[in-house]
All heavy atoms as a GROMACS GRO file, in nm:
protein
  552
    1MET      N    1  -4.600 -12.887  -0.520
    1MET     CA    2  -4.585 -12.988  -0.622
    1MET      C    3  -4.497 -13.101  -0.568
    1MET      O    4  -4.390 -13.077  -0.514
    1MET     CB    5  -4.516 -12.918  -0.739
    1MET     CG    6  -4.526 -12.977  -0.871
    1MET     SD    7  -4.656 -12.926  -0.976
    1MET     CE    8  -4.603 -13.018  -1.113
    2PRO      N    9  -4.541 -13.228  -0.582
    2PRO     CA   10  -4.460 -13.340  -0.532
    2PRO      C   11  -4.331 -13.354  -0.612
    2PRO      O   12  -4.324 -13.319  -0.729
    2PRO     CB   13  -4.549 -13.462  -0.553
    2PRO     CG   14  -4.682 -13.412  -0.587
    2PRO     CD   15  -4.668 -13.271  -0.632
    3LYS      N   16  -4.229 -13.406  -0.547
    3LYS     CA   17  -4.102 -13.430  -0.615
    3LYS      C   18  -4.119 -13.540  -0.718
    3LYS      O   19  -4.211 -13.622  -0.710
    3LYS     CB   20  -3.997 -13.472  -0.513
    3LYS     CG   21  -3.956 -13.366  -0.419
    3LYS     CD   22  -3.837 -13.417  -0.341
    3LYS     CE   23  -3.850 -13.382  -0.197
    3LYS     NZ   24  -3.748 -13.441  -0.115
    4THR      N   25  -4.026 -13.546  -0.812
    4THR     CA   26  -4.030 -13.648  -0.916
    4THR      C   27  -4.019 -13.788  -0.856
    4THR      O   28  -4.087 -13.881  -0.900
    4THR     CB   29  -3.917 -13.624  -1.018
    4THR    OG1   30  -3.931 -13.492  -1.070
    4THR    CG2   31  -3.924 -13.723  -1.132
    5ASP      N   32  -3.934 -13.804  -0.754
    5ASP     CA   33  -3.919 -13.935  -0.690
    5ASP      C   34  -4.050 -13.982  -0.627
    5ASP      O   35  -4.085 -14.099  -0.635
    5ASP     CB   36  -3.810 -13.931  -0.584
    5ASP     CG   37  -3.671 -13.913  -0.644
    5ASP    OD1   38  -3.655 -13.941  -0.764
    5ASP    OD2   39  -3.580 -13.871  -0.570
    6ASP      N   40  -4.123 -13.889  -0.565
    6ASP     CA   41  -4.251 -13.924  -0.504
    6ASP      C   42  -4.352 -13.964  -0.610
    6ASP      O   43  -4.429 -14.058  -0.591
    6ASP     CB   44  -4.305 -13.806  -0.422
    6ASP     CG   45  -4.223 -13.777  -0.299
    6ASP    OD1   46  -4.148 -13.867  -0.255
    6ASP    OD2   47  -4.233 -13.665  -0.246
    7LYS      N   48  -4.352 -13.894  -0.722
    7LYS     CA   49  -4.444 -13.928  -0.831
    7LYS      C   50  -4.413 -14.067  -0.887
    7LYS      O   51  -4.504 -14.145  -0.913
    7LYS     CB   52  -4.434 -13.824  -0.944
    7LYS     CG   53  -4.497 -13.692  -0.914
    7LYS     CD   54  -4.482 -13.603  -1.036
    7LYS     CE   55  -4.539 -13.466  -1.013
    7LYS     NZ   56  -4.523 -13.382  -1.132
    8GLN      N   57  -4.285 -14.094  -0.906
    8GLN     CA   58  -4.246 -14.225  -0.961
    8GLN      C   59  -4.280 -14.337  -0.864
    8GLN      O   60  -4.325 -14.444  -0.906
    8GLN     CB   61  -4.097 -14.227  -0.992
    8GLN     CG   62  -4.062 -14.144  -1.113
    8GLN     CD   63  -3.913 -14.140  -1.140
    8GLN    OE1   64  -3.833 -14.183  -1.057
    8GLN    NE2   65  -3.875 -14.087  -1.255
    9ARG      N   66  -4.260 -14.314  -0.736
    9ARG     CA   67  -4.293 -14.414  -0.634
    9ARG      C   68  -4.444 -14.440  -0.631
    9ARG      O   69  -4.489 -14.554  -0.622
    9ARG     CB   70  -4.243 -14.369  -0.498
    9ARG     CG   71  -4.240 -14.479  -0.398
    9ARG     CD   72  -4.172 -14.439  -0.269
    9ARG     NE   73  -4.049 -14.365  -0.295
    9ARG     CZ   74  -4.009 -14.259  -0.226
    9ARG    NH1   75  -4.079 -14.216  -0.124
    9ARG    NH2   76  -3.896 -14.198  -0.255
   10LEU      N   77  -4.521 -14.333  -0.641
   10LEU     CA   78  -4.667 -14.347  -0.643
   10LEU      C   79  -4.713 -14.423  -0.767
   10LEU      O   80  -4.797 -14.514  -0.758
   10LEU     CB   81  -4.734 -14.210  -0.637
   10LEU     CG   82  -4.886 -14.208  -0.641
   10LEU    CD1   83  -4.944 -14.279  -0.520
   10LEU    CD2   84  -4.936 -14.065  -0.648
   11LEU      N   85  -4.657 -14.388  -0.882
   11LEU     CA   86  -4.693 -14.457  -1.006
   11LEU      C   87  -4.655 -14.604  -1.001
   11LEU      O   88  -4.732 -14.690  -1.044
   11LEU     CB   89  -4.627 -14.388  -1.124
   11LEU     CG   90  -4.671 -14.433  -1.262
   11LEU    CD1   91  -4.822 -14.419  -1.278
   11LEU    CD2   92  -4.598 -14.355  -1.368
   12LEU      N   93  -4.538 -14.635  -0.946
   12LEU     CA   94  -4.497 -14.775  -0.931
   12LEU      C   95  -4.593 -14.849  -0.838
   12LEU      O   96  -4.630 -14.964  -0.865
   12LEU     CB   97  -4.354 -14.783  -0.878
   12LEU     CG   98  -4.298 -14.923  -0.857
   12LEU    CD1   99  -4.290 -14.998  -0.989
   12LEU    CD2  100  -4.164 -14.917  -0.790
   13GLY      N  101  -4.635 -14.783  -0.732
   13GLY     CA  102  -4.731 -14.844  -0.640
   13GLY      C  103  -4.864 -14.874  -0.708
   13GLY      O  104  -4.923 -14.980  -0.687
   14VAL      N  105  -4.910 -14.782  -0.792
   14VAL     CA  106  -5.036 -14.803  -0.864
   14VAL      C  107  -5.020 -14.919  -0.963
   14VAL      O  108  -5.109 -15.005  -0.974
   14VAL     CB  109  -5.080 -14.674  -0.937
   14VAL    CG1  110  -5.196 -14.701  -1.031
   14VAL    CG2  111  -5.118 -14.567  -0.836
   15MET      N  112  -4.908 -14.924  -1.032
   15MET     CA  113  -4.885 -15.032  -1.127
   15MET      C  114  -4.878 -15.168  -1.056
   15MET      O  115  -4.932 -15.267  -1.106
   15MET     CB  116  -4.758 -15.007  -1.207
   15MET     CG  117  -4.772 -14.891  -1.304
   15MET     SD  118  -4.620 -14.853  -1.391
   15MET     CE  119  -4.613 -14.989  -1.506
   16LEU      N  120  -4.811 -15.171  -0.942
   16LEU     CA  121  -4.806 -15.296  -0.865
   16LEU      C  122  -4.945 -15.336  -0.815
   16LEU      O  123  -4.980 -15.454  -0.816
   16LEU     CB  124  -4.709 -15.283  -0.748
   16LEU     CG  125  -4.561 -15.287  -0.783
   16LEU    CD1  126  -4.476 -15.254  -0.661
   16LEU    CD2  127  -4.523 -15.420  -0.841
   17ALA      N  128  -5.024 -15.238  -0.773
   17ALA     CA  129  -5.160 -15.267  -0.727
   17ALA      C  130  -5.243 -15.326  -0.841
   17ALA      O  131  -5.320 -15.421  -0.820
   17ALA     CB  132  -5.225 -15.142  -0.671
   18VAL      N  133  -5.231 -15.270  -0.961
   18VAL     CA  134  -5.304 -15.324  -1.076
   18VAL      C  135  -5.258 -15.466  -1.107
   18VAL      O  136  -5.341 -15.554  -1.137
   18VAL     CB  137  -5.288 -15.231  -1.200
   18VAL    CG1  138  -5.340 -15.297  -1.326
   18VAL    CG2  139  -5.357 -15.098  -1.177
   19ALA      N  140  -5.127 -15.491  -1.099
   19ALA     CA  141  -5.075 -15.625  -1.125
   19ALA      C  142  -5.124 -15.725  -1.021
   19ALA      O  143  -5.163 -15.838  -1.056
   19ALA     CB  144  -4.922 -15.622  -1.128
   20VAL      N  145  -5.126 -15.686  -0.894
   20VAL     CA  146  -5.176 -15.776  -0.788
   20VAL      C  147  -5.325 -15.801  -0.806
   20VAL      O  148  -5.373 -15.914  -0.794
   20VAL     CB  149  -5.144 -15.718  -0.649
   20VAL    CG1  150  -5.218 -15.793  -0.540
   20VAL    CG2  151  -4.995 -15.722  -0.623
   21TRP      N  152  -5.401 -15.695  -0.835
   21TRP     CA  153  -5.545 -15.709  -0.857
   21TRP      C  154  -5.571 -15.803  -0.975
   21TRP      O  155  -5.656 -15.893  -0.968
   21TRP     CB  156  -5.608 -15.572  -0.882
   21TRP     CG  157  -5.749 -15.578  -0.927
   21TRP    CD1  158  -5.859 -15.600  -0.851
   21TRP    CD2  159  -5.796 -15.564  -1.061
   21TRP    NE1  160  -5.972 -15.599  -0.930
   21TRP    CE2  161  -5.935 -15.578  -1.058
   21TRP    CE3  162  -5.732 -15.540  -1.183
   21TRP    CZ2  163  -6.013 -15.568  -1.173
   21TRP    CZ3  164  -5.810 -15.531  -1.297
   21TRP    CH2  165  -5.948 -15.545  -1.291
   22GLY      N  166  -5.498 -15.784  -1.084
   22GLY     CA  167  -5.516 -15.869  -1.202
   22GLY      C  168  -5.478 -16.013  -1.176
   22GLY      O  169  -5.542 -16.106  -1.225
   23SER      N  170  -5.373 -16.033  -1.097
   23SER     CA  171  -5.333 -16.170  -1.062
   23SER      C  172  -5.438 -16.239  -0.977
   23SER      O  173  -5.467 -16.358  -0.995
   23SER     CB  174  -5.199 -16.169  -0.989
   23SER     OG  175  -5.099 -16.114  -1.071
   24THR      N  176  -5.497 -16.164  -0.885
   24THR     CA  177  -5.604 -16.219  -0.802
   24THR      C  178  -5.726 -16.252  -0.888
   24THR      O  179  -5.790 -16.357  -0.870
   24THR     CB  180  -5.642 -16.119  -0.691
   24THR    OG1  181  -5.526 -16.087  -0.616
   24THR    CG2  182  -5.747 -16.177  -0.599
   25LEU      N  183  -5.756 -16.165  -0.980
   25LEU     CA  184  -5.868 -16.189  -1.072
   25LEU      C  185  -5.841 -16.313  -1.158
   25LEU      O  186  -5.930 -16.396  -1.180
   25LEU     CB  187  -5.888 -16.066  -1.160
   25LEU     CG  188  -6.012 -16.058  -1.244
   25LEU    CD1  189  -6.136 -16.054  -1.157
   25LEU    CD2  190  -6.006 -15.933  -1.330
   26ALA      N  191  -5.716 -16.327  -1.204
   26ALA     CA  192  -5.680 -16.444  -1.285
   26ALA      C  193  -5.690 -16.572  -1.203
   26ALA      O  194  -5.733 -16.676  -1.254
   26ALA     CB  195  -5.538 -16.428  -1.340
   27LEU      N  196  -5.651 -16.566  -1.076
   27LEU     CA  197  -5.663 -16.683  -0.990
   27LEU      C  198  -5.810 -16.723  -0.975
   27LEU      O  199  -5.844 -16.841  -0.982
   27LEU     CB  200  -5.601 -16.655  -0.853
   27LEU     CG  201  -5.607 -16.768  -0.752
   27LEU    CD1  202  -5.527 -16.888  -0.803
   27LEU    CD2  203  -5.557 -16.721  -0.617
   28GLY      N  204  -5.897 -16.626  -0.955
   28GLY     CA  205  -6.040 -16.654  -0.945
   28GLY      C  206  -6.096 -16.712  -1.074
   28GLY      O  207  -6.177 -16.805  -1.072
   29ALA      N  208  -6.052 -16.657  -1.188
   29ALA     CA  209  -6.098 -16.710  -1.317
   29ALA      C  210  -6.046 -16.851  -1.340
   29ALA      O  211  -6.113 -16.933  -1.402
   29ALA     CB  212  -6.053 -16.618  -1.430
   30PHE      N  213  -5.926 -16.877  -1.290
   30PHE     CA  214  -5.868 -17.012  -1.303
   30PHE      C  215  -5.944 -17.114  -1.219
   30PHE      O  216  -5.974 -17.223  -1.265
   30PHE     CB  217  -5.720 -17.009  -1.262
   30PHE     CG  218  -5.661 -17.144  -1.240
   30PHE    CD1  219  -5.636 -17.229  -1.346
   30PHE    CD2  220  -5.630 -17.187  -1.112
   30PHE    CE1  221  -5.581 -17.354  -1.326
   30PHE    CE2  222  -5.575 -17.312  -1.090
   30PHE     CZ  223  -5.550 -17.396  -1.198
   31LEU      N  224  -5.977 -17.077  -1.095
   31LEU     CA  225  -6.036 -17.173  -1.002
   31LEU      C  226  -6.185 -17.194  -1.018
   31LEU      O  227  -6.236 -17.303  -0.992
   31LEU     CB  228  -6.007 -17.129  -0.858
   31LEU     CG  229  -5.861 -17.139  -0.814
   31LEU    CD1  230  -5.846 -17.084  -0.673
   31LEU    CD2  231  -5.811 -17.281  -0.822
   32PHE      N  232  -6.259 -17.090  -1.057
   32PHE     CA  233  -6.405 -17.099  -1.058
   32PHE      C  234  -6.460 -17.066  -1.196
   32PHE      O  235  -6.406 -16.982  -1.267
   32PHE     CB  236  -6.465 -17.003  -0.955
   32PHE     CG  237  -6.420 -17.032  -0.816
   32PHE    CD1  238  -6.318 -16.961  -0.757
   32PHE    CD2  239  -6.479 -17.135  -0.744
   32PHE    CE1  240  -6.275 -16.989  -0.629
   32PHE    CE2  241  -6.437 -17.164  -0.616
   32PHE     CZ  242  -6.334 -17.090  -0.558
   33GLY      N  243  -6.569 -17.133  -1.230
   33GLY     CA  244  -6.632 -17.112  -1.359
   33GLY      C  245  -6.779 -17.148  -1.353
   33GLY      O  246  -6.829 -17.201  -1.254
   34PRO      N  247  -6.850 -17.119  -1.461
   34PRO     CA  248  -6.994 -17.147  -1.463
   34PRO      C  249  -7.024 -17.296  -1.480
   34PRO      O  250  -6.956 -17.366  -1.553
   34PRO     CB  251  -7.044 -17.067  -1.584
   34PRO     CG  252  -6.925 -17.060  -1.674
   34PRO     CD  253  -6.805 -17.055  -1.584
   35ASP      N  254  -7.126 -17.340  -1.410
   35ASP     CA  255  -7.179 -17.475  -1.430
   35ASP      C  256  -7.299 -17.459  -1.521
   35ASP      O  257  -7.400 -17.401  -1.483
   35ASP     CB  258  -7.219 -17.536  -1.295
   35ASP     CG  259  -7.268 -17.679  -1.308
   35ASP    OD1  260  -7.265 -17.732  -1.421
   35ASP    OD2  261  -7.309 -17.735  -1.206
   36LEU      N  262  -7.288 -17.509  -1.642
   36LEU     CA  263  -7.392 -17.486  -1.742
   36LEU      C  264  -7.525 -17.552  -1.707
   36LEU      O  265  -7.631 -17.507  -1.751
   36LEU     CB  266  -7.344 -17.533  -1.879
   36LEU     CG  267  -7.218 -17.460  -1.931
   36LEU    CD1  268  -7.174 -17.518  -2.063
   36LEU    CD2  269  -7.244 -17.312  -1.942
   37THR      N  270  -7.521 -17.657  -1.627
   37THR     CA  271  -7.647 -17.725  -1.593
   37THR      C  272  -7.727 -17.649  -1.489
   37THR      O  273  -7.849 -17.646  -1.496
   37THR     CB  274  -7.619 -17.868  -1.541
   37THR    OG1  275  -7.534 -17.862  -1.427
   37THR    CG2  276  -7.554 -17.953  -1.650
   38THR      N  277  -7.660 -17.588  -1.392
   38THR     CA  278  -7.731 -17.516  -1.286
   38THR      C  279  -7.729 -17.365  -1.302
   38THR      O  280  -7.808 -17.295  -1.240
   38THR     CB  281  -7.671 -17.550  -1.148
   38THR    OG1  282  -7.536 -17.504  -1.144
   38THR    CG2  283  -7.677 -17.699  -1.122
   39GLY      N  284  -7.635 -17.314  -1.381
   39GLY     CA  285  -7.622 -17.170  -1.397
   39GLY      C  286  -7.550 -17.103  -1.282
   39GLY      O  287  -7.543 -16.981  -1.275
   40GLN      N  288  -7.495 -17.181  -1.192
   40GLN     CA  289  -7.423 -17.129  -1.075
   40GLN      C  290  -7.273 -17.131  -1.101
   40GLN      O  291  -7.224 -17.202  -1.188
   40GLN     CB  292  -7.454 -17.215  -0.951
   40GLN     CG  293  -7.599 -17.218  -0.911
   40GLN     CD  294  -7.644 -17.084  -0.859
   40GLN    OE1  295  -7.573 -17.016  -0.788
   40GLN    NE2  296  -7.766 -17.046  -0.895
   41VAL      N  297  -7.201 -17.054  -1.022
   41VAL     CA  298  -7.055 -17.056  -1.027
   41VAL      C  299  -7.008 -17.169  -0.936
   41VAL      O  300  -7.054 -17.182  -0.823
   41VAL     CB  301  -6.997 -16.921  -0.981
   41VAL    CG1  302  -6.845 -16.928  -0.975
   41VAL    CG2  303  -7.041 -16.809  -1.072
   42THR      N  304  -6.916 -17.250  -0.988
   42THR     CA  305  -6.870 -17.366  -0.913
   42THR      C  306  -6.718 -17.381  -0.926
   42THR      O  307  -6.657 -17.318  -1.013
   42THR     CB  308  -6.941 -17.494  -0.962
   42THR    OG1  309  -6.902 -17.602  -0.880
   42THR    CG2  310  -6.910 -17.524  -1.106
   43PHE      N  311  -6.660 -17.462  -0.841
   43PHE     CA  312  -6.518 -17.492  -0.849
   43PHE      C  313  -6.492 -17.574  -0.974
   43PHE      O  314  -6.534 -17.688  -0.984
   43PHE     CB  315  -6.472 -17.567  -0.723
   43PHE     CG  316  -6.326 -17.598  -0.722
   43PHE    CD1  317  -6.234 -17.499  -0.699
   43PHE    CD2  318  -6.281 -17.727  -0.745
   43PHE    CE1  319  -6.098 -17.526  -0.698
   43PHE    CE2  320  -6.145 -17.756  -0.744
   43PHE     CZ  321  -6.054 -17.656  -0.721
   44ALA      N  322  -6.425 -17.513  -1.071
   44ALA     CA  323  -6.396 -17.581  -1.197
   44ALA      C  324  -6.266 -17.525  -1.254
   44ALA      O  325  -6.269 -17.433  -1.336
   44ALA     CB  326  -6.512 -17.560  -1.295
   45PRO      N  327  -6.152 -17.572  -1.207
   45PRO     CA  328  -6.024 -17.516  -1.253
   45PRO      C  329  -6.008 -17.523  -1.405
   45PRO      O  330  -6.040 -17.623  -1.468
   45PRO     CB  331  -5.920 -17.605  -1.186
   45PRO     CG  332  -5.989 -17.663  -1.067
   45PRO     CD  333  -6.132 -17.678  -1.108
   46SER      N  334  -5.962 -17.411  -1.461
   46SER     CA  335  -5.939 -17.402  -1.605
   46SER      C  336  -5.817 -17.315  -1.631
   46SER      O  337  -5.824 -17.192  -1.617
   46SER     CB  338  -6.061 -17.342  -1.675
   46SER     OG  339  -6.031 -17.316  -1.810
   47PRO      N  340  -5.706 -17.376  -1.669
   47PRO     CA  341  -5.585 -17.297  -1.698
   47PRO      C  342  -5.604 -17.197  -1.812
   47PRO      O  343  -5.542 -17.092  -1.813
   47PRO     CB  344  -5.481 -17.402  -1.735
   47PRO     CG  345  -5.532 -17.530  -1.680
   47PRO     CD  346  -5.680 -17.519  -1.678
   48VAL      N  347  -5.691 -17.230  -1.905
   48VAL     CA  348  -5.713 -17.140  -2.019
   48VAL      C  349  -5.777 -17.009  -1.972
   48VAL      O  350  -5.732 -16.900  -2.008
   48VAL     CB  351  -5.800 -17.209  -2.126
   48VAL    CG1  352  -5.838 -17.112  -2.236
   48VAL    CG2  353  -5.728 -17.330  -2.183
   49ARG      N  354  -5.883 -17.020  -1.891
   49ARG     CA  355  -5.949 -16.899  -1.839
   49ARG      C  356  -5.852 -16.813  -1.760
   49ARG      O  357  -5.844 -16.691  -1.780
   49ARG     CB  358  -6.067 -16.936  -1.750
   49ARG     CG  359  -6.199 -16.946  -1.819
   49ARG     CD  360  -6.315 -16.949  -1.719
   49ARG     NE  361  -6.291 -17.026  -1.599
   49ARG     CZ  362  -6.334 -17.149  -1.578
   49ARG    NH1  363  -6.406 -17.209  -1.668
   49ARG    NH2  364  -6.308 -17.212  -1.465
   50GLY      N  365  -5.779 -16.875  -1.668
   50GLY     CA  366  -5.683 -16.800  -1.588
   50GLY      C  367  -5.571 -16.741  -1.671
   50GLY      O  368  -5.528 -16.628  -1.648
   51GLY      N  369  -5.524 -16.815  -1.769
   51GLY     CA  370  -5.417 -16.767  -1.855
   51GLY      C  371  -5.458 -16.649  -1.941
   51GLY      O  372  -5.378 -16.557  -1.964
   52ILE      N  373  -5.582 -16.650  -1.988
   52ILE     CA  374  -5.632 -16.538  -2.068
   52ILE      C  375  -5.634 -16.411  -1.985
   52ILE      O  376  -5.585 -16.306  -2.027
   52ILE     CB  377  -5.771 -16.571  -2.126
   52ILE    CG1  378  -5.759 -16.676  -2.235
   52ILE    CG2  379  -5.838 -16.444  -2.180
   52ILE    CD1  380  -5.891 -16.731  -2.284
   53VAL      N  381  -5.689 -16.419  -1.865
   53VAL     CA  382  -5.697 -16.301  -1.778
   53VAL      C  383  -5.557 -16.253  -1.741
   53VAL      O  384  -5.526 -16.133  -1.751
   53VAL     CB  385  -5.781 -16.330  -1.652
   53VAL    CG1  386  -5.777 -16.213  -1.556
   53VAL    CG2  387  -5.924 -16.365  -1.690
   54LEU      N  388  -5.471 -16.344  -1.701
   54LEU     CA  389  -5.335 -16.307  -1.663
   54LEU      C  390  -5.258 -16.248  -1.781
   54LEU      O  391  -5.183 -16.152  -1.766
   54LEU     CB  392  -5.260 -16.429  -1.606
   54LEU     CG  393  -5.126 -16.400  -1.542
   54LEU    CD1  394  -5.141 -16.306  -1.423
   54LEU    CD2  395  -5.062 -16.531  -1.498
   55GLY      N  396  -5.279 -16.304  -1.899
   55GLY     CA  397  -5.212 -16.252  -2.019
   55GLY      C  398  -5.254 -16.110  -2.051
   55GLY      O  399  -5.170 -16.025  -2.084
   56PHE      N  400  -5.383 -16.080  -2.040
   56PHE     CA  401  -5.429 -15.944  -2.068
   56PHE      C  402  -5.380 -15.845  -1.964
   56PHE      O  403  -5.342 -15.733  -1.998
   56PHE     CB  404  -5.582 -15.939  -2.077
   56PHE     CG  405  -5.634 -15.971  -2.214
   56PHE    CD1  406  -5.677 -16.098  -2.245
   56PHE    CD2  407  -5.637 -15.875  -2.313
   56PHE    CE1  408  -5.724 -16.128  -2.371
   56PHE    CE2  409  -5.683 -15.903  -2.440
   56PHE     CZ  410  -5.727 -16.031  -2.470
   57VAL      N  411  -5.376 -15.886  -1.839
   57VAL     CA  412  -5.324 -15.797  -1.734
   57VAL      C  413  -5.175 -15.772  -1.755
   57VAL      O  414  -5.128 -15.658  -1.745
   57VAL     CB  415  -5.352 -15.855  -1.593
   57VAL    CG1  416  -5.280 -15.776  -1.486
   57VAL    CG2  417  -5.501 -15.857  -1.565
   58ALA      N  418  -5.100 -15.876  -1.787
   58ALA     CA  419  -4.956 -15.862  -1.812
   58ALA      C  420  -4.932 -15.773  -1.934
   58ALA      O  421  -4.841 -15.689  -1.933
   58ALA     CB  422  -4.892 -15.999  -1.832
   59PHE      N  423  -5.013 -15.789  -2.037
   59PHE     CA  424  -5.001 -15.705  -2.157
   59PHE      C  425  -5.027 -15.559  -2.122
   59PHE      O  426  -4.954 -15.470  -2.166
   59PHE     CB  427  -5.100 -15.755  -2.264
   59PHE     CG  428  -5.098 -15.673  -2.390
   59PHE    CD1  429  -4.994 -15.688  -2.481
   59PHE    CD2  430  -5.198 -15.583  -2.418
   59PHE    CE1  431  -4.991 -15.612  -2.598
   59PHE    CE2  432  -5.197 -15.508  -2.534
   59PHE     CZ  433  -5.092 -15.522  -2.624
   60PHE      N  434  -5.129 -15.533  -2.043
   60PHE     CA  435  -5.164 -15.397  -2.004
   60PHE      C  436  -5.054 -15.333  -1.921
   60PHE      O  437  -5.006 -15.223  -1.951
   60PHE     CB  438  -5.296 -15.395  -1.927
   60PHE     CG  439  -5.334 -15.259  -1.875
   60PHE    CD1  440  -5.385 -15.164  -1.961
   60PHE    CD2  441  -5.315 -15.227  -1.743
   60PHE    CE1  442  -5.419 -15.038  -1.915
   60PHE    CE2  443  -5.348 -15.100  -1.695
   60PHE     CZ  444  -5.400 -15.005  -1.782
   61VAL      N  445  -5.010 -15.401  -1.815
   61VAL     CA  446  -4.908 -15.345  -1.726
   61VAL      C  447  -4.774 -15.334  -1.800
   61VAL      O  448  -4.702 -15.235  -1.784
   61VAL     CB  449  -4.896 -15.428  -1.597
   61VAL    CG1  450  -4.779 -15.381  -1.512
   61VAL    CG2  451  -5.024 -15.419  -1.516
   62GLY      N  452  -4.740 -15.433  -1.881
   62GLY     CA  453  -4.616 -15.428  -1.957
   62GLY      C  454  -4.616 -15.315  -2.059
   62GLY      O  455  -4.515 -15.244  -2.076
   63GLY      N  456  -4.727 -15.296  -2.128
   63GLY     CA  457  -4.738 -15.184  -2.223
   63GLY      C  458  -4.728 -15.050  -2.154
   63GLY      O  459  -4.664 -14.957  -2.203
   64TRP      N  460  -4.790 -15.041  -2.038
   64TRP     CA  461  -4.784 -14.919  -1.959
   64TRP      C  462  -4.640 -14.890  -1.919
   64TRP      O  463  -4.592 -14.776  -1.929
   64TRP     CB  464  -4.873 -14.936  -1.837
   64TRP     CG  465  -4.900 -14.817  -1.754
   64TRP    CD1  466  -4.861 -14.689  -1.777
   64TRP    CD2  467  -4.974 -14.813  -1.631
   64TRP    NE1  468  -4.906 -14.607  -1.677
   64TRP    CE2  469  -4.975 -14.681  -1.586
   64TRP    CE3  470  -5.037 -14.910  -1.556
   64TRP    CZ2  471  -5.037 -14.643  -1.469
   64TRP    CZ3  472  -5.100 -14.872  -1.440
   64TRP    CH2  473  -5.101 -14.739  -1.397
   65ALA      N  474  -4.568 -14.991  -1.875
   65ALA     CA  475  -4.428 -14.975  -1.835
   65ALA      C  476  -4.342 -14.933  -1.954
   65ALA      O  477  -4.253 -14.847  -1.940
   65ALA     CB  478  -4.375 -15.104  -1.774
   66LEU      N  479  -4.366 -14.992  -2.071
   66LEU     CA  480  -4.289 -14.953  -2.190
   66LEU      C  481  -4.316 -14.808  -2.230
   66LEU      O  482  -4.224 -14.735  -2.267
   66LEU     CB  483  -4.322 -15.046  -2.307
   66LEU     CG  484  -4.261 -15.184  -2.300
   66LEU    CD1  485  -4.313 -15.271  -2.416
   66LEU    CD2  486  -4.110 -15.176  -2.306
   67LEU      N  487  -4.441 -14.766  -2.221
   67LEU     CA  488  -4.474 -14.627  -2.252
   67LEU      C  489  -4.406 -14.532  -2.154
   67LEU      O  490  -4.355 -14.426  -2.194
   67LEU     CB  491  -4.625 -14.606  -2.252
   67LEU     CG  492  -4.701 -14.669  -2.368
   67LEU    CD1  493  -4.851 -14.656  -2.346
   67LEU    CD2  494  -4.661 -14.603  -2.498
   68LEU      N  495  -4.405 -14.567  -2.029
   68LEU     CA  496  -4.339 -14.482  -1.929
   68LEU      C  497  -4.188 -14.478  -1.950
   68LEU      O  498  -4.125 -14.375  -1.933
   68LEU     CB  499  -4.370 -14.531  -1.788
   68LEU     CG  500  -4.512 -14.504  -1.739
   68LEU    CD1  501  -4.533 -14.570  -1.604
   68LEU    CD2  502  -4.538 -14.355  -1.731
   69ARG      N  503  -4.132 -14.591  -1.988
   69ARG     CA  504  -3.988 -14.596  -2.014
   69ARG      C  505  -3.952 -14.509  -2.133
   69ARG      O  506  -3.851 -14.438  -2.131
   69ARG     CB  507  -3.946 -14.740  -2.039
   69ARG     CG  508  -3.800 -14.758  -2.051
   69ARG     CD  509  -3.771 -14.904  -2.071
   69ARG     NE  510  -3.650 -14.940  -2.002
   69ARG     CZ  511  -3.588 -15.052  -2.019
   69ARG    NH1  512  -3.637 -15.142  -2.101
   69ARG    NH2  513  -3.478 -15.078  -1.954
   70GLY      N  514  -4.033 -14.511  -2.237
   70GLY     CA  515  -4.010 -14.427  -2.355
   70GLY      C  516  -4.025 -14.280  -2.321
   70GLY      O  517  -3.954 -14.194  -2.373
   71ARG      N  518  -4.117 -14.249  -2.235
   71ARG     CA  519  -4.140 -14.110  -2.194
   71ARG      C  520  -4.023 -14.058  -2.109
   71ARG      O  521  -3.986 -13.942  -2.119
   71ARG     CB  522  -4.270 -14.102  -2.113
   71ARG     CG  523  -4.309 -13.965  -2.073
   71ARG     CD  524  -4.443 -13.969  -2.005
   71ARG     NE  525  -4.437 -13.884  -1.889
   71ARG     CZ  526  -4.522 -13.887  -1.788
   71ARG    NH1  527  -4.619 -13.975  -1.790
   71ARG    NH2  528  -4.510 -13.807  -1.689
   72ARG      N  529  -3.966 -14.146  -2.029
   72ARG     CA  530  -3.854 -14.106  -1.942
   72ARG      C  531  -3.730 -14.074  -2.026
   72ARG      O  532  -3.648 -13.992  -1.987
   72ARG     CB  533  -3.822 -14.219  -1.845
   72ARG     CG  534  -3.735 -14.174  -1.732
   72ARG     CD  535  -3.712 -14.283  -1.633
   72ARG     NE  536  -3.836 -14.353  -1.601
   72ARG     CZ  537  -3.844 -14.460  -1.526
   72ARG    NH1  538  -3.734 -14.512  -1.477
   72ARG    NH2  539  -3.958 -14.518  -1.501
   73GLY      N  540  -3.716 -14.138  -2.143
   73GLY     CA  541  -3.600 -14.115  -2.227
   73GLY      C  542  -3.600 -13.979  -2.294
   73GLY      O  543  -3.496 -13.931  -2.340
   74LYS      N  544  -3.714 -13.912  -2.301
   74LYS     CA  545  -3.721 -13.781  -2.368
   74LYS      C  546  -3.673 -13.670  -2.280
   74LYS      O  547  -3.678 -13.661  -2.167
   74LYS     CB  548  -3.864 -13.752  -2.413
   74LYS     CG  549  -3.903 -13.841  -2.527
   74LYS     CD  550  -4.042 -13.807  -2.574
   74LYS     CE  551  -4.079 -13.895  -2.692
   74LYS     NZ  552  -4.210 -13.867  -2.741
   0.00000   0.00000   0.00000
């Protein structure tokens, strides 16, 4: 059985990986979007698209961290 420190380090690594993945996804959503005339993806920066994706990722990772913090207190 892994030690508690190893488990916490692994969980932190997974959470950081999800945050980095979500940030990269938000950057892509910010920089590129659909061109309605051609139906292709094109360079079309949109802070709203990127902000929505980043907000949902931050909400997910932040909620996960709060749940883990509450669990650690028991």
